[in-house]
N, C-alpha and C positions, 0 to 999 in steps of 0.2 A: 462346219461350225460357223455360225454367224458372227458378225462383228460384236453384237451385244453380248454374246456368250464369252468371247475372248476377253472383253473388257472386265468381266467378273471373275476371271481366273486369277489364282494366286501366282506369284512368280515361280514357285516350285512346279506348279502344274503346267505353266507355259514352257518351262525348261524341259519337262518330261515330254511334252508334245514335240518340241523341236528335236529332241534326241530320239524320237520315234517310239517312245513308250506310251502306248495308248491304253486307256482303261475304259471299259464299257460303262461302268457305273460310278457315279460320284454323287454325294448328297447335294441337292440344290442349295444355293447360297442363302436364300431367304424366301419367306412366304410370298413376298411381293413378286419375286421372279417366277414363282409357280403360277400366280394369278395372271401375270403378264404374258406368259408363254403357254398357251393351251396345247402345244405340241408335246409337252412333257408327258411321258407315258404314265398310265394309271399306277403301275407298279412303283414308280418313283414317288408318287404322291403317298401311297400306302407305306412305303419304307421310310418316309420322313418323320419318324417319331423322334421326340427330343432325346430319348436315351440312345437310340441308334446313331443319330447324327453326332451326339457328344462322344460316343464310344469309338467312332470311326477314326482310326489313325492309319495313315498310309503305311507306316513302318511295321505294324504287327497286328494281324487280324486274329491270331490264334491265342485267345485269352478269354477271360470273363469280361463281358461287355457291360453288365449292369448288376448292381448289388442292392438288395432290398432287405431291410431288417423289419421285424414286426413293430409297427408303430403303437399298437395297443398294449405292448409290454413295457415294463419299466426298464431303464438303462438301455434305451434304443441306441444311443451313440456308441456304447460299449459293444453292442451286438454288431453294429455296422463296422466298427474297427476290427473286430474278430474276423468277420467275413472278408474284409479288405486284406487282412494279413494272410488268410488262407489263399485268397485269389493270387496274391503276389508270390506266395510260396510255390504254387503249382504251375505258374506261368511257363517256366522252362520246359516242363513236361508237356504242356499243351502245345507250345511252339514246336517242340521236337516231333510230336505225333500229329501235328496239324489238327488239333481238336479245338473246338469253340464251345463256349457256354454262353448263351445269350443272357440268362438271368441266374444269378446265384442268390438264393433267398433263404431266410430263416423260416422255419415252420415249427409248429407245435401240435403234432398229431395226438389223437386220443390214445393210440397204442404206445405205451411207454417203451416198448422194445424197438420201435421204429426210429432209426437214427438218421436216415437219409432216403432221398427219392430222386431218381433221374428220369425226367419226363422227355420222351422222344429223343433219346441220345444226345442230350445237351441243350435242348431248347430251354429247359429250366432244371437246375439242380437245387434241391431243397435240403437244408441241413438242420438238425436239431442242435441248438446251441445251449439250451438250459435243461436242467434236470426236471423230470416230470413233476408238476405241481409246485415247483420252487422257482419262481421267475427270477430271483436274484442270485441263484446258484448256477453259474455257468459251468458247462462241461469243460474239462481241461483242453487246452489248445491242441495238444498232440492227438487226442482222441477225435476231435473235430477234423483235424487235418487227415487222419487216417480214414475217416468216413468220406471225406472229399475224394481221396485217392480211390476208394472203393467205388464211389459214384462215377468218377471219371472212367474207370475201367468199363463201366456199362456203356460208354460211348462206342466202344469197339466190340463188346461181347455182352449180350443180354442175360443169358441164363447163368446161374451159379454152378458152373461145372469146372472140370479140371483146367480147361483153357482160361477161364475167367480168373481162377485163383492164381494161376501162373502169371498172368498179366498183372494182377494186383500186386503180387510179390515183386515183379520187375519195377513197377511204379514206386513202390516203397524203397527199393534199393537205389533207383535213380535219384529219388528225392533226397535220400540221406548222403549222396555223394556228389550232387550237382555243385560245381564251382560257381561262386557268385551268389548262391542262395543261402539262406539261413539253414544250418544243418541241424537236423533232429534225428535222433534214433526213434523210429516209429515202433511202438509196441504193437504186438499182434492183438487186436481187439475184435471181438465177435460183433460184426455189424449186421444189423437186420434192416433190410430195405425192401421197398416195393418197386417193381418196374412197371411203368405204364408206357405203352407205345400206341 
């Protein structure tokens, strides 16, 4: 590591290097540093999106990294708040199972029975937050949370088989008994989703 790079390190990062804790990747500190150092790998340049850099926390990587509500719908702040609440509720499960969701987003599919979608095992999880054709009528939180648990189960198991439903039930039980999390009794709801890989 050159003197220029050491100069840009945070005190915590310097302490980690001194203690022998080395990390292969860290987001570059600024666009100017990228331009000044042509040796930085192409993958680092590609990975330096605003959402990824903002979401990177050394302490916890197993979480939802970015939240997107539909901007074309009314009550977008309420939708974003609902997604944030769901993301915080499932974080202990994600941490325990070492799962990540890059993007948690709202979607409004044409099929009124479709409540959720997990794209590529957690690259993006899409949830229906509003009733079909009624943009101001939000689905109750417990149902949205149950759909999120269903979609998280797809991170480990794709098809809707006995193993999948067993895992989904385990996630429900863990969620309702996790210390430190808001406790909800999750009703069993029929969730219809589509899997894309």
